VEXDREN-2710 file (C-alpha; in Angstrom, 1 decimal):
% VEXDREN-2710
k/r/px/py/pz
1/MET/110.1/-8.3/281.9
2/ARG/110.4/-5.2/279.5
3/ARG/109.5/-5.2/275.6
4/SER/112.1/-4.0/273.3
5/LEU/111.4/-1.0/270.5
6/ALA/111.1/-3.3/267.7
7/PRO/107.9/-2.8/265.9
8/SER/104.3/-4.5/267.3
9/ILE/101.8/-5.5/265.5
10/LEU/99.8/-1.5/266.7
11/GLY/102.9/0.6/265.5
12/LEU/106.7/1.8/265.6
13/LEU/107.8/4.2/268.7
14/LEU/110.8/6.8/268.7
15/ALA/112.4/8.2/271.6
16/CYS/114.9/11.1/271.6
17/THR/115.4/13.4/274.4
18/VAL/116.6/17.6/274.0
19/ALA/119.5/19.1/275.9
20/ALA/120.3/22.9/276.9
21/CYS/123.6/22.2/275.4
22/GLY/121.7/21.4/271.9
23/GLU/120.2/18.0/270.3
24/SER/121.5/14.8/271.9
25/GLY/119.4/12.9/270.9
26/GLY/117.5/10.9/267.3
27/ASP/115.7/7.7/266.7
28/GLY/116.8/5.5/269.1
29/ASP/115.6/4.2/272.2
30/GLY/116.6/5.4/275.5
31/GLU/118.8/8.5/274.3
32/THR/119.5/10.8/277.0
33/GLY/120.8/14.4/277.9
34/GLU/121.0/16.0/281.0
35/ALA/118.5/19.6/281.8
36/SER/120.5/22.8/283.0
37/GLY/118.2/25.5/284.6
38/SER/115.6/25.0/286.7
39/ALA/112.2/22.9/286.1
40/GLY/109.9/25.5/287.5
41/GLU/106.9/24.7/289.8
42/ALA/105.4/20.9/288.4
43/GLY/102.1/20.8/287.0
44/GLU/101.9/24.8/285.6
45/ALA/99.8/24.8/282.8
46/ASP/101.7/28.0/281.2
47/SER/98.7/29.1/278.4
48/GLY/100.9/31.3/277.0
49/PRO/101.1/32.8/273.5
50/THR/101.6/30.5/270.5
51/SER/103.2/31.5/267.1
52/GLU/101.5/32.0/263.8
53/TRP/103.1/29.0/263.3
54/CYS/101.1/27.4/265.2
55/ASP/97.6/28.6/263.2
56/PRO/97.6/24.9/261.3
57/THR/96.3/23.8/265.3
58/ASP/93.6/26.1/266.0
59/ASP/90.8/23.8/264.7
60/TRP/92.2/20.6/266.0
61/ASP/89.3/17.6/265.8
62/PRO/87.4/17.3/269.2
63/ALA/88.6/13.2/268.9
64/SER/91.8/13.8/268.9
65/ALA/92.0/16.9/271.4
66/ALA/90.1/14.3/273.5
67/PHE/91.9/11.9/272.8
68/GLU/95.5/14.3/274.0
69/GLU/94.0/15.0/277.3
70/GLU/93.4/11.1/278.1
71/VAL/96.9/10.5/277.5
72/LEU/97.6/13.4/279.9
73/SER/95.6/11.8/282.3
74/LEU/97.9/8.7/282.1
75/VAL/101.1/9.7/281.8
76/ASN/100.4/12.0/285.6
77/GLN/98.9/8.3/286.7
78/ALA/102.5/6.9/285.8
79/ARG/104.2/9.4/287.5
80/ALA/102.3/9.5/290.2
81/GLN/103.2/5.5/290.8
82/GLY/106.6/5.9/289.3
83/ALA/108.2/3.2/287.5
84/ASP/111.1/1.0/286.2
85/CYS/112.2/1.8/283.3
86/GLY/114.6/-0.8/282.9
87/SER/117.4/-0.1/281.3
88/ALA/116.9/3.9/281.6
89/GLY/116.9/3.3/285.6
90/SER/114.1/3.5/288.2
91/PHE/111.9/6.3/288.7
92/GLY/109.9/7.1/292.2
93/ALA/107.2/9.4/291.9
94/ALA/106.9/12.6/290.7
95/PRO/104.6/15.5/290.3
96/PRO/101.3/15.6/287.6
97/LEU/102.7/17.3/284.6
98/GLY/100.5/20.5/283.0
99/MET/98.8/20.8/279.2
100/GLN/101.0/23.8/277.7
101/SER/99.6/25.2/275.0
102/GLN/103.3/25.9/273.4
103/LEU/104.2/22.3/273.8
104/ARG/100.7/21.2/272.4
105/CYS/100.9/23.3/269.4
106/ALA/104.5/21.6/269.0
107/ALA/103.5/18.1/269.4
108/ARG/100.2/18.6/267.0
109/MET/102.1/20.2/264.3
110/HIS/105.0/17.1/264.4
111/SER/101.6/15.0/264.2
112/LEU/100.0/16.5/261.7
113/ASP/103.6/16.8/259.6
114/MET/103.9/13.4/260.0
115/GLU/101.0/12.2/258.2
116/VAL/100.7/14.6/256.1
117/ARG/104.5/14.3/254.8
118/GLY/104.5/10.7/255.2
119/PHE/107.1/10.2/257.8
120/PHE/108.3/8.6/261.1
121/ASN/111.2/10.7/262.4
122/HIS/111.9/13.1/265.3
123/SER/113.7/15.5/262.7
124/ASN/111.7/16.5/259.6
125/PRO/112.1/16.4/256.2
126/ASP/114.0/19.8/256.3
127/GLY/116.1/18.7/259.3
128/ASP/113.9/20.5/262.5
129/GLY/113.7/18.2/265.7
130/PRO/112.1/19.0/268.7
131/ALA/113.8/21.8/269.8
132/GLN/113.1/23.9/266.6
133/ARG/109.3/22.7/266.5
134/ALA/108.7/24.0/270.4
135/GLU/111.4/27.1/269.5
136/PHE/108.4/28.2/266.9
137/ALA/105.6/27.7/269.2
138/GLY/106.9/30.1/271.0
139/TYR/108.8/27.5/274.4
140/SER/111.7/28.8/275.9
141/TRP/113.1/25.5/276.9
142/SER/116.6/24.1/278.8
143/ALA/115.3/20.7/278.8
144/ILE/113.2/18.7/275.8
145/GLY/111.9/15.6/275.2
146/GLU/109.5/13.5/272.9
147/ASN/107.7/10.8/272.2
148/ILE/106.3/9.8/268.8
149/ALA/104.3/6.8/267.5
150/GLN/102.1/5.1/264.5
151/GLY/99.1/3.3/264.9
152/TYR/98.4/3.0/267.3
153/PRO/94.4/3.7/268.1
154/THR/93.5/4.4/271.7
155/PRO/95.7/6.6/274.1
156/GLN/96.2/3.2/276.3
157/ALA/97.5/1.9/273.7
158/VAL/99.9/4.4/273.0
159/MET/101.2/4.0/276.7
160/ASP/101.0/1.2/277.4
161/GLY/103.5/1.0/273.5
162/TRP/105.6/4.2/275.3
163/MET/105.8/2.9/278.9
164/GLY/107.3/-0.6/277.9
165/SER/110.0/0.6/276.4
166/ASP/112.8/2.1/278.5
167/GLY/113.6/5.3/277.0
168/HIS/109.7/6.3/276.6
169/CYS/109.3/5.7/279.8
170/SER/112.1/7.8/281.1
171/ASN/111.0/10.4/279.2
172/ILE/107.7/9.8/280.5
173/MET/108.9/9.9/283.9
174/GLY/111.6/12.6/283.9
175/SER/110.8/14.6/287.0
176/GLN/113.4/17.2/285.3
177/TYR/110.1/18.2/283.0
178/SER/106.9/20.7/284.5
179/HIS/105.3/20.9/281.5
180/ILE/103.6/18.4/278.7
181/GLY/102.2/19.3/275.0
182/VAL/100.5/16.0/273.8
183/GLY/99.5/16.3/270.1
184/HIS/97.2/13.4/268.0
185/TYR/96.2/13.3/264.1
186/GLU/94.4/11.1/261.4
187/GLY/95.8/8.1/261.2
188/ASN/96.9/7.7/264.7
189/GLN/99.7/9.9/264.3
190/TRP/101.1/11.3/267.7
191/THR/103.2/13.6/269.6
192/GLN/104.6/14.1/273.6
193/VAL/106.8/16.5/274.3
194/SER/108.5/17.4/277.7
195/GLY/109.6/20.3/279.0
196/SER/110.8/22.4/280.8
197/PRO/111.1/26.4/280.9
198/ARG/113.9/28.8/280.5
END
């Protein structure tokens, strides 16, 4: 039996997906969009340069960075096995994702922003969403999916939450994605961005 998106004792979750035509997702669960363009080689970890917008992530907490790497490992374990994402469909095994520096910046900046400005949403108080953050970081995308969570104390806990929710699960399992960025910040703010390059 799958869990609903209702807040749990551990924390809150939100998922959205963005397509090349613009934002198709918002604050709900299970919102989807169609990607256009090629996904590139799965698992390819591009370490392209990030923009000056990413400067606040230069001295990231090593414990948070280790949590991010653990989420990457858990994501790729899930993708290797395939998953039933309930109303979002069943997914077979998918190629592993590579941690991409620009998407990692976008994820870290959103987790930092949520903690500092005290909000929990895909759009920040200025109205910027996942697509804009990826672009600010220097990532040219054809598809973007974002999962956020708040209050989960460990990588395993946040992954259990995401995989137990249809929309979050489909963002993790989507074969259209080849890159990932994960951002964890104090206060247990989590952002996971999956992307395909243009």
